[in-house]
Structure formats: structure tokens, C-alpha cells
N, CA, C and O atoms as a GROMACS GRO file, in nm:
protein
  560
    1LEU      N    1   0.083  -0.119   0.000
    1LEU     CA    2   0.000   0.000   0.000
    1LEU      C    3   0.087   0.125   0.000
    1LEU      O    4   0.191   0.129   0.065
    2VAL      N    5   0.045   0.225  -0.071
    2VAL     CA    6   0.113   0.353  -0.063
    2VAL      C    7   0.073   0.420   0.069
    2VAL      O    8  -0.028   0.383   0.128
    3GLN      N    9   0.152   0.518   0.115
    3GLN     CA   10   0.130   0.579   0.246
    3GLN      C   11  -0.012   0.632   0.264
    3GLN      O   12  -0.073   0.608   0.368
    4GLY      N   13  -0.067   0.703   0.164
    4GLY     CA   14  -0.202   0.757   0.176
    4GLY      C   15  -0.306   0.648   0.193
    4GLY      O   16  -0.400   0.662   0.271
    5ASP      N   17  -0.290   0.537   0.119
    5ASP     CA   18  -0.383   0.425   0.131
    5ASP      C   19  -0.371   0.360   0.268
    5ASP      O   20  -0.472   0.325   0.329
    6ARG      N   21  -0.249   0.345   0.316
    6ARG     CA   22  -0.226   0.285   0.448
    6ARG      C   23  -0.291   0.370   0.557
    6ARG      O   24  -0.358   0.317   0.646
    7THR      N   25  -0.270   0.502   0.552
    7THR     CA   26  -0.328   0.593   0.651
    7THR      C   27  -0.480   0.588   0.645
    7THR      O   28  -0.546   0.581   0.748
    8ALA      N   29  -0.535   0.593   0.525
    8ALA     CA   30  -0.681   0.588   0.510
    8ALA      C   31  -0.736   0.456   0.565
    8ALA      O   32  -0.839   0.455   0.632
    9PHE      N   33  -0.668   0.346   0.538
    9PHE     CA   34  -0.711   0.216   0.587
    9PHE      C   35  -0.710   0.213   0.740
    9PHE      O   36  -0.809   0.175   0.803
   10LEU      N   37  -0.597   0.255   0.800
   10LEU     CA   38  -0.586   0.254   0.947
   10LEU      C   39  -0.685   0.350   1.011
   10LEU      O   40  -0.745   0.318   1.114
   11ASN      N   41  -0.704   0.468   0.952
   11ASN     CA   42  -0.800   0.564   1.006
   11ASN      C   43  -0.942   0.506   1.004
   11ASN      O   44  -1.021   0.534   1.094
   12GLY      N   45  -0.972   0.427   0.902
   12GLY     CA   46  -1.104   0.366   0.893
   12GLY      C   47  -1.124   0.251   0.989
   12GLY      O   48  -1.238   0.216   1.022
   13MET      N   49  -1.015   0.192   1.035
   13MET     CA   50  -1.024   0.074   1.120
   13MET      C   51  -1.002   0.103   1.268
   13MET      O   52  -1.047   0.026   1.353
   14GLU      N   53  -0.933   0.212   1.301
   14GLU     CA   54  -0.888   0.232   1.438
   14GLU      C   55  -0.898   0.378   1.478
   14GLU      O   56  -0.827   0.463   1.423
   15ALA      N   57  -0.987   0.408   1.573
   15ALA     CA   58  -1.008   0.547   1.617
   15ALA      C   59  -0.881   0.607   1.676
   15ALA      O   60  -0.855   0.726   1.657
   16ARG      N   61  -0.803   0.528   1.747
   16ARG     CA   62  -0.679   0.582   1.805
   16ARG      C   63  -0.584   0.627   1.696
   16ARG      O   64  -0.515   0.728   1.712
   17HIS      N   65  -0.577   0.554   1.586
   17HIS     CA   66  -0.493   0.597   1.474
   17HIS      C   67  -0.543   0.729   1.417
   17HIS      O   68  -0.463   0.817   1.385
   18ARG      N   69  -0.675   0.744   1.405
   18ARG     CA   70  -0.731   0.871   1.356
   18ARG      C   71  -0.690   0.986   1.447
   18ARG      O   72  -0.656   1.094   1.398
   19LEU      N   73  -0.693   0.965   1.578
   19LEU     CA   74  -0.653   1.070   1.673
   19LEU      C   75  -0.507   1.110   1.650
   19LEU      O   76  -0.476   1.229   1.642
   20PHE      N   77  -0.419   1.013   1.639
   20PHE     CA   78  -0.278   1.043   1.615
   20PHE      C   79  -0.258   1.109   1.479
   20PHE      O   80  -0.173   1.197   1.465
   21ASP      N   81  -0.332   1.067   1.380
   21ASP     CA   82  -0.321   1.128   1.247
   21ASP      C   83  -0.356   1.276   1.253
   21ASP      O   84  -0.285   1.360   1.197
   22VAL      N   85  -0.465   1.309   1.322
   22VAL     CA   86  -0.505   1.450   1.338
   22VAL      C   87  -0.397   1.527   1.413
   22VAL      O   88  -0.356   1.634   1.369
   23ALA      N   89  -0.350   1.473   1.524
   23ALA     CA   90  -0.249   1.543   1.606
   23ALA      C   91  -0.118   1.559   1.529
   23ALA      O   92  -0.056   1.666   1.535
   24ASN      N   93  -0.076   1.457   1.459
   24ASN     CA   94   0.050   1.465   1.383
   24ASN      C   95   0.043   1.571   1.274
   24ASN      O   96   0.142   1.639   1.247
   25ARG      N   97  -0.073   1.585   1.210
   25ARG     CA   98  -0.088   1.686   1.106
   25ARG      C   99  -0.101   1.826   1.164
   25ARG      O  100  -0.060   1.923   1.101
   26ASP      N  101  -0.158   1.838   1.285
   26ASP     CA  102  -0.189   1.969   1.343
   26ASP      C  103  -0.074   2.027   1.426
   26ASP      O  104  -0.047   2.147   1.416
   27ALA      N  105  -0.010   1.947   1.505
   27ALA     CA  106   0.091   1.998   1.600
   27ALA      C  107   0.221   2.034   1.529
   27ALA      O  108   0.259   1.970   1.431
   28PRO      N  109   0.288   2.138   1.580
   28PRO     CA  110   0.418   2.173   1.521
   28PRO      C  111   0.521   2.060   1.540
   28PRO      O  112   0.504   1.974   1.626
   29ALA      N  113   0.624   2.062   1.460
   29ALA     CA  114   0.726   1.956   1.462
   29ALA      C  115   0.793   1.940   1.597
   29ALA      O  116   0.837   1.830   1.632
   30ASP      N  117   0.802   2.048   1.675
   30ASP     CA  118   0.868   2.040   1.805
   30ASP      C  119   0.770   2.016   1.920
   30ASP      O  120   0.807   2.030   2.037
   31ALA      N  121   0.647   1.979   1.889
   31ALA     CA  122   0.547   1.952   1.992
   31ALA      C  123   0.586   1.829   2.073
   31ALA      O  124   0.659   1.742   2.026
   32LYS      N  125   0.536   1.824   2.196
   32LYS     CA  126   0.556   1.709   2.282
   32LYS      C  127   0.420   1.671   2.339
   32LYS      O  128   0.352   1.754   2.401
   33PHE      N  129   0.380   1.546   2.318
   33PHE     CA  130   0.249   1.498   2.357
   33PHE      C  131   0.251   1.431   2.495
   33PHE      O  132   0.348   1.362   2.530
   34LEU      N  133   0.145   1.451   2.571
   34LEU     CA  134   0.115   1.368   2.687
   34LEU      C  135   0.003   1.275   2.643
   34LEU      O  136  -0.104   1.320   2.603
   35LEU      N  137   0.028   1.144   2.649
   35LEU     CA  138  -0.072   1.044   2.613
   35LEU      C  139  -0.142   1.000   2.741
   35LEU      O  140  -0.080   0.938   2.827
   36GLN      N  141  -0.270   1.030   2.753
   36GLN     CA  142  -0.347   0.993   2.871
   36GLN      C  143  -0.435   0.873   2.838
   36GLN      O  144  -0.530   0.883   2.759
   37GLY      N  145  -0.402   0.760   2.899
   37GLY     CA  146  -0.477   0.638   2.876
   37GLY      C  147  -0.442   0.568   2.747
   37GLY      O  148  -0.498   0.464   2.715
   38LEU      N  149  -0.350   0.622   2.672
   38LEU     CA  150  -0.309   0.568   2.543
   38LEU      C  151  -0.166   0.516   2.552
   38LEU      O  152  -0.082   0.577   2.618
   39VAL      N  153  -0.138   0.406   2.486
   39VAL     CA  154  -0.002   0.353   2.482
   39VAL      C  155   0.049   0.336   2.339
   39VAL      O  156   0.154   0.277   2.317
   40GLU      N  157  -0.025   0.390   2.242
   40GLU     CA  158   0.011   0.372   2.102
   40GLU      C  159   0.106   0.482   2.053
   40GLU      O  160   0.085   0.539   1.946
   41GLY      N  161   0.208   0.511   2.130
   41GLY     CA  162   0.302   0.614   2.091
   41GLY      C  163   0.372   0.587   1.959
   41GLY      O  164   0.425   0.679   1.897
   42TYR      N  165   0.372   0.462   1.916
   42TYR     CA  166   0.434   0.428   1.788
   42TYR      C  167   0.364   0.497   1.671
   42TYR      O  168   0.421   0.503   1.562
   43TRP      N  169   0.242   0.549   1.691
   43TRP     CA  170   0.174   0.624   1.586
   43TRP      C  171   0.203   0.774   1.594
   43TRP      O  172   0.155   0.851   1.511
   44SER      N  173   0.281   0.814   1.691
   44SER     CA  174   0.312   0.956   1.709
   44SER      C  175   0.436   0.994   1.629
   44SER      O  176   0.537   0.923   1.629
   45ASP      N  177   0.427   1.107   1.560
   45ASP     CA  178   0.544   1.163   1.492
   45ASP      C  179   0.616   1.264   1.581
   45ASP      O  180   0.709   1.331   1.536
   46ARG      N  181   0.573   1.276   1.705
   46ARG     CA  182   0.629   1.372   1.800
   46ARG      C  183   0.682   1.297   1.923
   46ARG      O  184   0.646   1.182   1.948
   47ASP      N  185   0.769   1.365   1.999
   47ASP     CA  186   0.808   1.310   2.128
   47ASP      C  187   0.685   1.304   2.218
   47ASP      O  188   0.593   1.384   2.202
   48TYR      N  189   0.684   1.212   2.311
   48TYR     CA  190   0.566   1.196   2.396
   48TYR      C  191   0.603   1.136   2.531
   48TYR      O  192   0.710   1.076   2.548
   49PHE      N  193   0.513   1.153   2.626
   49PHE     CA  194   0.516   1.087   2.756
   49PHE      C  195   0.386   1.010   2.771
   49PHE      O  196   0.282   1.053   2.720
   50TRP      N  197   0.391   0.898   2.840
   50TRP     CA  198   0.270   0.825   2.878
   50TRP      C  199   0.232   0.861   3.019
   50TRP      O  200   0.318   0.902   3.098
   51ASP      N  201   0.105   0.846   3.052
   51ASP     CA  202   0.067   0.852   3.193
   51ASP      C  203   0.036   0.711   3.245
   51ASP      O  204  -0.035   0.695   3.344
   52HIS      N  205   0.091   0.610   3.177
   52HIS     CA  206   0.069   0.472   3.221
   52HIS      C  207   0.109   0.457   3.368
   52HIS      O  208   0.212   0.510   3.409
   53PRO      N  209   0.030   0.386   3.446
   53PRO     CA  210   0.060   0.373   3.590
   53PRO      C  211   0.196   0.312   3.621
   53PRO      O  212   0.246   0.331   3.732
   54ASN      N  213   0.258   0.240   3.529
   54ASN     CA  214   0.388   0.178   3.556
   54ASN      C  215   0.507   0.267   3.523
   54ASN      O  216   0.621   0.228   3.548
   55GLN      N  217   0.484   0.385   3.467
   55GLN     CA  218   0.595   0.476   3.441
   55GLN      C  219   0.614   0.566   3.564
   55GLN      O  220   0.527   0.572   3.651
   56THR      N  221   0.725   0.635   3.571
   56THR     CA  222   0.754   0.714   3.691
   56THR      C  223   0.772   0.863   3.662
   56THR      O  224   0.814   0.937   3.751
   57VAL      N  225   0.744   0.908   3.541
   57VAL     CA  226   0.763   1.049   3.507
   57VAL      C  227   0.645   1.132   3.555
   57VAL      O  228   0.663   1.240   3.612
   58ILE      N  229   0.524   1.083   3.532
   58ILE     CA  230   0.403   1.157   3.565
   58ILE      C  231   0.330   1.081   3.676
   58ILE      O  232   0.286   0.968   3.657
   59ASP      N  233   0.316   1.146   3.792
   59ASP     CA  234   0.249   1.084   3.907
   59ASP      C  235   0.139   1.179   3.953
   59ASP      O  236   0.165   1.275   4.024
   60TYR      N  237   0.016   1.152   3.911
   60TYR     CA  238  -0.095   1.240   3.944
   60TYR      C  239  -0.114   1.256   4.094
   60TYR      O  240  -0.162   1.360   4.139
   61GLN      N  241  -0.078   1.155   4.171
   61GLN     CA  242  -0.092   1.163   4.317
   61GLN      C  243  -0.002   1.270   4.378
   61GLN      O  244  -0.028   1.320   4.487
   62ALA      N  245   0.105   1.305   4.307
   62ALA     CA  246   0.200   1.404   4.358
   62ALA      C  247   0.154   1.548   4.338
   62ALA      O  248   0.215   1.640   4.391
   63TYR      N  249   0.047   1.569   4.260
   63TYR     CA  250   0.001   1.704   4.230
   63TYR      C  251  -0.117   1.739   4.320
   63TYR      O  252  -0.223   1.678   4.309
   64PRO      N  253  -0.099   1.837   4.409
   64PRO     CA  254  -0.210   1.873   4.498
   64PRO      C  255  -0.325   1.944   4.427
   64PRO      O  256  -0.437   1.946   4.476
   65ASP      N  257  -0.295   2.003   4.310
   65ASP     CA  258  -0.400   2.075   4.238
   65ASP      C  259  -0.361   2.088   4.091
   65ASP      O  260  -0.252   2.048   4.050
   66ALA      N  261  -0.453   2.143   4.013
   66ALA     CA  262  -0.432   2.157   3.868
   66ALA      C  263  -0.312   2.245   3.837
   66ALA      O  264  -0.241   2.221   3.738
   67GLU      N  265  -0.287   2.346   3.918
   67GLU     CA  266  -0.173   2.436   3.896
   67GLU      C  267  -0.041   2.360   3.907
   67GLU      O  268   0.049   2.379   3.826
   68ALA      N  269  -0.031   2.274   4.007
   68ALA     CA  270   0.091   2.194   4.024
   68ALA      C  271   0.110   2.098   3.907
   68ALA      O  272   0.221   2.078   3.858
   69MET      N  273   0.000   2.038   3.863
   69MET     CA  274   0.007   1.948   3.748
   69MET      C  275   0.051   2.023   3.623
   69MET      O  276   0.137   1.976   3.549
   70ALA      N  277  -0.007   2.140   3.599
   70ALA     CA  278   0.030   2.221   3.483
   70ALA      C  279   0.178   2.259   3.488
   70ALA      O  280   0.248   2.253   3.387
   71GLY      N  281   0.226   2.298   3.606
   71GLY     CA  282   0.368   2.333   3.621
   71GLY      C  283   0.459   2.216   3.591
   71GLY      O  284   0.562   2.233   3.525
   72ALA      N  285   0.423   2.098   3.638
   72ALA     CA  286   0.505   1.978   3.613
   72ALA      C  287   0.507   1.945   3.464
   72ALA      O  288   0.612   1.911   3.410
   73LEU      N  289   0.392   1.954   3.399
   73LEU     CA  290   0.388   1.923   3.256
   73LEU      C  291   0.462   2.027   3.174
   73LEU      O  292   0.524   1.995   3.073
   74GLU      N  293   0.455   2.153   3.217
   74GLU     CA  294   0.531   2.258   3.148
   74GLU      C  295   0.681   2.230   3.159
   74GLU      O  296   0.753   2.244   3.060
   75ARG      N  297   0.728   2.190   3.276
   75ARG     CA  298   0.870   2.159   3.294
   75ARG      C  299   0.913   2.041   3.205
   75ARG      O  300   1.029   2.034   3.163
   76LEU      N  301   0.822   1.950   3.177
   76LEU     CA  302   0.852   1.838   3.088
   76LEU      C  303   0.846   1.878   2.940
   76LEU      O  304   0.889   1.803   2.853
   77GLY      N  305   0.793   1.997   2.913
   77GLY     CA  306   0.784   2.044   2.775
   77GLY      C  307   0.659   2.001   2.702
   77GLY      O  308   0.652   2.012   2.580
   78VAL      N  309   0.559   1.951   2.774
   78VAL     CA  310   0.435   1.906   2.711
   78VAL      C  311   0.365   2.024   2.645
   78VAL      O  312   0.354   2.132   2.704
   79THR      N  313   0.318   2.003   2.522
   79THR     CA  314   0.247   2.108   2.448
   79THR      C  315   0.105   2.066   2.410
   79THR      O  316   0.019   2.151   2.385
   80HIS      N  317   0.080   1.935   2.406
   80HIS     CA  318  -0.051   1.883   2.365
   80HIS      C  319  -0.084   1.758   2.446
   80HIS      O  320   0.006   1.688   2.493
   81VAL      N  321  -0.212   1.732   2.462
   81VAL     CA  322  -0.259   1.614   2.535
   81VAL      C  323  -0.351   1.534   2.444
   81VAL      O  324  -0.442   1.588   2.382
   82LEU      N  325  -0.325   1.405   2.437
   82LEU     CA  326  -0.412   1.311   2.366
   82LEU      C  327  -0.470   1.219   2.472
   82LEU      O  328  -0.396   1.152   2.544
   83ARG      N  329  -0.603   1.215   2.482
   83ARG     CA  330  -0.669   1.147   2.595
   83ARG      C  331  -0.775   1.049   2.546
   83ARG      O  332  -0.857   1.081   2.460
   84TRP      N  333  -0.770   0.929   2.603
   84TRP     CA  334  -0.879   0.834   2.587
   84TRP      C  335  -0.976   0.866   2.699
   84TRP      O  336  -0.954   0.827   2.813
   85VAL      N  337  -1.082   0.936   2.666
   85VAL     CA  338  -1.172   0.994   2.766
   85VAL      C  339  -1.242   0.888   2.848
   85VAL      O  340  -1.244   0.896   2.971
   86ASN      N  341  -1.297   0.790   2.783
   86ASN     CA  342  -1.379   0.690   2.852
   86ASN      C  343  -1.309   0.554   2.853
   86ASN      O  344  -1.355   0.458   2.792
   87LEU      N  345  -1.199   0.549   2.924
   87LEU     CA  346  -1.122   0.425   2.935
   87LEU      C  347  -1.212   0.310   2.982
   87LEU      O  348  -1.305   0.332   3.060
   88PRO      N  349  -1.184   0.189   2.935
   88PRO     CA  350  -1.260   0.074   2.986
   88PRO      C  351  -1.235   0.054   3.136
   88PRO      O  352  -1.127   0.084   3.186
   89LYS      N  353  -1.334   0.005   3.205
   89LYS     CA  354  -1.324  -0.015   3.350
   89LYS      C  355  -1.205  -0.101   3.390
   89LYS      O  356  -1.150  -0.083   3.498
   90ARG      N  357  -1.166  -0.195   3.306
   90ARG     CA  358  -1.053  -0.281   3.340
   90ARG      C  359  -0.924  -0.201   3.359
   90ARG      O  360  -0.833  -0.246   3.429
   91ARG      N  361  -0.916  -0.083   3.298
   91ARG     CA  362  -0.795   0.000   3.313
   91ARG      C  363  -0.800   0.083   3.441
   91ARG      O  364  -0.695   0.126   3.489
   92TRP      N  365  -0.917   0.106   3.496
   92TRP     CA  366  -0.925   0.184   3.619
   92TRP      C  367  -0.852   0.111   3.731
   92TRP      O  368  -0.785   0.174   3.814
   93GLY      N  369  -0.864  -0.020   3.734
   93GLY     CA  370  -0.804  -0.098   3.841
   93GLY      C  371  -0.652  -0.100   3.842
   93GLY      O  372  -0.592  -0.133   3.943
   94ILE      N  373  -0.590  -0.064   3.731
   94ILE     CA  374  -0.443  -0.063   3.729
   94ILE      C  375  -0.386   0.076   3.757
   94ILE      O  376  -0.264   0.095   3.756
   95GLY      N  377  -0.474   0.173   3.783
   95GLY     CA  378  -0.424   0.302   3.827
   95GLY      C  379  -0.450   0.421   3.738
   95GLY      O  380  -0.414   0.533   3.774
   96TYR      N  381  -0.512   0.401   3.621
   96TYR     CA  382  -0.546   0.517   3.539
   96TYR      C  383  -0.659   0.595   3.606
   96TYR      O  384  -0.749   0.535   3.665
   97PRO      N  385  -0.656   0.728   3.599
   97PRO     CA  386  -0.770   0.804   3.652
   97PRO      C  387  -0.892   0.790   3.561
   97PRO      O  388  -0.879   0.758   3.442
   98ILE      N  389  -1.007   0.813   3.617
   98ILE     CA  390  -1.129   0.822   3.536
   98ILE      C  391  -1.135   0.969   3.496
   98ILE      O  392  -1.187   1.051   3.572
   99TYR      N  393  -1.083   1.002   3.379
   99TYR     CA  394  -1.057   1.140   3.340
   99TYR      C  395  -1.179   1.230   3.350
   99TYR      O  396  -1.167   1.346   3.389
  100TYR      N  397  -1.296   1.178   3.316
  100TYR     CA  398  -1.417   1.262   3.317
  100TYR      C  399  -1.479   1.275   3.456
  100TYR      O  400  -1.574   1.352   3.473
  101GLU      N  401  -1.428   1.202   3.557
  101GLU     CA  402  -1.480   1.212   3.694
  101GLU      C  403  -1.378   1.268   3.792
  101GLU      O  404  -1.416   1.327   3.894
  102ASP      N  405  -1.251   1.249   3.765
  102ASP     CA  406  -1.144   1.286   3.858
  102ASP      C  407  -1.138   1.438   3.874
  102ASP      O  408  -1.122   1.509   3.774
  103PRO      N  409  -1.149   1.490   3.998
  103PRO     CA  410  -1.148   1.635   4.018
  103PRO      C  411  -1.022   1.704   3.967
  103PRO      O  412  -1.030   1.813   3.911
  104LEU      N  413  -0.905   1.642   3.986
  104LEU     CA  414  -0.780   1.701   3.936
  104LEU      C  415  -0.785   1.712   3.784
  104LEU      O  416  -0.752   1.817   3.728
  105GLN      N  417  -0.825   1.605   3.717
  105GLN     CA  418  -0.830   1.606   3.570
  105GLN      C  419  -0.934   1.705   3.520
  105GLN      O  420  -0.912   1.773   3.420
  106GLN      N  421  -1.048   1.713   3.587
  106GLN     CA  422  -1.152   1.809   3.547
  106GLN      C  423  -1.102   1.952   3.558
  106GLN      O  424  -1.121   2.032   3.466
  107ALA      N  425  -1.039   1.985   3.670
  107ALA     CA  426  -0.988   2.121   3.691
  107ALA      C  427  -0.877   2.153   3.591
  107ALA      O  428  -0.872   2.262   3.535
  108PHE      N  429  -0.788   2.057   3.570
  108PHE     CA  430  -0.678   2.075   3.474
  108PHE      C  431  -0.734   2.098   3.333
  108PHE      O  432  -0.688   2.188   3.262
  109THR      N  433  -0.831   2.018   3.293
  109THR     CA  434  -0.889   2.030   3.160
  109THR      C  435  -0.956   2.166   3.143
  109THR      O  436  -0.936   2.233   3.041
  110ALA      N  437  -1.034   2.207   3.241
  110ALA     CA  438  -1.108   2.333   3.231
  110ALA      C  439  -1.015   2.454   3.223
  110ALA      O  440  -1.042   2.550   3.150
  111ARG      N  441  -0.906   2.449   3.297
  111ARG     CA  442  -0.821   2.568   3.306
  111ARG      C  443  -0.706   2.572   3.205
  111ARG      O  444  -0.663   2.679   3.164
  112TYR      N  445  -0.657   2.454   3.164
  112TYR     CA  446  -0.532   2.451   3.089
  112TYR      C  447  -0.539   2.388   2.949
  112TYR      O  448  -0.441   2.393   2.875
  113LEU      N  449  -0.652   2.330   2.913
  113LEU     CA  450  -0.660   2.262   2.784
  113LEU      C  451  -0.766   2.323   2.693
  113LEU      O  452  -0.871   2.366   2.739
  114THR      N  453  -0.736   2.325   2.565
  114THR     CA  454  -0.832   2.366   2.463
  114THR      C  455  -0.854   2.246   2.371
  114THR      O  456  -0.759   2.194   2.312
  115LEU      N  457  -0.979   2.203   2.359
  115LEU     CA  458  -1.010   2.090   2.272
  115LEU      C  459  -0.988   2.129   2.127
  115LEU      O  460  -1.043   2.228   2.079
  116ARG      N  461  -0.908   2.049   2.058
  116ARG     CA  462  -0.881   2.074   1.916
  116ARG      C  463  -0.958   1.975   1.828
  116ARG      O  464  -0.997   2.009   1.716
  117GLU      N  465  -0.979   1.855   1.879
  117GLU     CA  466  -1.050   1.754   1.799
  117GLU      C  467  -1.101   1.644   1.891
  117GLU      O  468  -1.032   1.602   1.984
  118ARG      N  469  -1.222   1.598   1.864
  118ARG     CA  470  -1.278   1.480   1.931
  118ARG      C  471  -1.299   1.374   1.826
  118ARG      O  472  -1.358   1.399   1.721
  119VAL      N  473  -1.248   1.254   1.855
  119VAL     CA  474  -1.261   1.141   1.765
  119VAL      C  475  -1.343   1.036   1.836
  119VAL      O  476  -1.313   0.999   1.950
  120GLY      N  477  -1.446   0.988   1.771
  120GLY     CA  478  -1.530   0.884   1.829
  120GLY      C  479  -1.534   0.761   1.742
  120GLY      O  480  -1.507   0.767   1.622
  121ASP      N  481  -1.569   0.651   1.803
  121ASP     CA  482  -1.585   0.526   1.733
  121ASP      C  483  -1.719   0.467   1.773
  121ASP      O  484  -1.734   0.417   1.884
  122LYS      N  485  -1.816   0.473   1.684
  122LYS     CA  486  -1.951   0.429   1.717
  122LYS      C  487  -1.960   0.282   1.757
  122LYS      O  488  -2.028   0.251   1.855
  123PRO      N  489  -1.894   0.190   1.685
  123PRO     CA  490  -1.909   0.050   1.724
  123PRO      C  491  -1.860   0.020   1.866
  123PRO      O  492  -1.922  -0.061   1.937
  124THR      N  493  -1.751   0.084   1.909
  124THR     CA  494  -1.695   0.054   2.042
  124THR      C  495  -1.737   0.155   2.148
  124THR      O  496  -1.728   0.127   2.267
  125GLY      N  497  -1.783   0.272   2.105
  125GLY     CA  498  -1.817   0.378   2.200
  125GLY      C  499  -1.695   0.456   2.248
  125GLY      O  500  -1.708   0.542   2.336
  126MET      N  501  -1.579   0.428   2.193
  126MET     CA  502  -1.455   0.495   2.233
  126MET      C  503  -1.464   0.645   2.201
  126MET      O  504  -1.509   0.684   2.094
  127VAL      N  505  -1.420   0.727   2.298
  127VAL     CA  506  -1.413   0.872   2.280
  127VAL      C  507  -1.270   0.915   2.309
  127VAL      O  508  -1.215   0.886   2.415
  128LEU      N  509  -1.209   0.986   2.213
  128LEU     CA  510  -1.070   1.030   2.223
  128LEU      C  511  -1.065   1.180   2.197
  128LEU      O  512  -1.129   1.229   2.105
  129ASP      N  513  -0.988   1.251   2.278
  129ASP     CA  514  -0.974   1.396   2.262
  129ASP      C  515  -0.829   1.435   2.237
  129ASP      O  516  -0.736   1.373   2.289
  130TYR      N  517  -0.814   1.539   2.156
  130TYR     CA  518  -0.684   1.599   2.128
  130TYR      C  519  -0.692   1.745   2.172
  130TYR      O  520  -0.778   1.820   2.124
  131TYR      N  521  -0.604   1.785   2.262
  131TYR     CA  522  -0.605   1.919   2.321
  131TYR      C  523  -0.471   1.989   2.297
  131TYR      O  524  -0.368   1.924   2.281
  132SER      N  525  -0.475   2.122   2.296
  132SER     CA  526  -0.353   2.199   2.313
  132SER      C  527  -0.346   2.238   2.461
  132SER      O  528  -0.447   2.263   2.526
  133PHE      N  529  -0.225   2.242   2.512
  133PHE     CA  530  -0.199   2.271   2.653
  133PHE      C  531  -0.148   2.413   2.666
  133PHE      O  532  -0.056   2.454   2.595
  134HIS      N  533  -0.208   2.489   2.759
  134HIS     CA  534  -0.170   2.628   2.785
  134HIS      C  535  -0.122   2.636   2.929
  134HIS      O  536  -0.203   2.648   3.021
  135PRO      N  537   0.011   2.630   2.951
  135PRO     CA  538   0.065   2.624   3.086
  135PRO      C  539   0.029   2.743   3.175
  135PRO      O  540   0.036   2.732   3.297
  136ARG      N  541  -0.007   2.855   3.118
  136ARG     CA  542  -0.043   2.972   3.199
  136ARG      C  543  -0.195   2.984   3.216
  136ARG      O  544  -0.244   3.080   3.276
  137GLY      N  545  -0.267   2.886   3.164
  137GLY     CA  546  -0.412   2.888   3.177
  137GLY      C  547  -0.478   2.955   3.058
  137GLY      O  548  -0.413   3.024   2.979
  138ILE      N  549  -0.608   2.933   3.047
  138ILE     CA  550  -0.686   2.995   2.941
  138ILE      C  551  -0.801   3.070   3.003
  138ILE      O  552  -0.852   3.033   3.109
  139ASP      N  553  -0.843   3.177   2.937
  139ASP     CA  554  -0.956   3.254   2.984
  139ASP      C  555  -1.084   3.198   2.923
  139ASP      O  556  -1.089   3.168   2.804
  140HIS      N  557  -1.184   3.184   3.006
  140HIS     CA  558  -1.315   3.135   2.956
  140HIS      C  559  -1.416   3.246   2.959
  140HIS      O  560  -1.531   3.226   2.921
   0.00000   0.00000   0.00000
């Protein structure tokens, strides 16, 4: 397959690939992604961090509030966030936050993130968001 056909095929089959395709086309070359609930960094054309519970770079328990979290992510150079909004329940038990219920994540999203694209998958119900991160906050 030529690259365009391969991308079109994967985008049609996998919502997570569509999310990375959008982010890769939109974000500047020097962008750095935070992947929340996602481990498919191999689809990223940018540097990235995972928030996987087994990594030690990002520890949500260490942040007393959204400001502290924003400061930590700014120090890491994060510019964009790719989030699996409605993670399956089996992932909650291994330490991922429930992003749409967690007070820290809600406050962080409201104050520091701008939604750039929402990707959904009707058959699975998967909801994925792509945000730009504003370390100094955004005005609403």
C-alpha cells in the first residue's frame, strides 16, 4: 500500500490511529504529547510521555491541584494532550484516573486545555480527545 492508502485504511479501522493522524498533522514539529490512557506512541510523529501507571515520570498523586500538574507538565515540555476519555473499566483498576470524573483532571482540563478535535468510534463507543496545553491557563 502507498502511504495515503495505508493511513486511510488505518483511520477507517482504528479510532486511536485517527486521533494520532489528526495530532500529527496539526501539532508543530517540536510539539511534545502527553498520552493519557493511550499507549500507542508508535503512531506519534512527536516526542511523547505516557501517563501509564507503571511509568515514573508523571504521578498524578504528587500534584495537589491543577496548577501543580500544569507546572510539572510545562517543565517536561508538554504542548498537547491526547486522551482516551472513557477508558474501559478494566484499566481503572491498574491506576489510570477516570478522566471525566477525577477532580484534578476536570480542573486541569477546564483551566489549561483547549479541545482541538474529538474522535469517536460508534461500534466501540470509544471517545478520544486531542487538546492543546496552555501552561499559563486559558480565559473562559
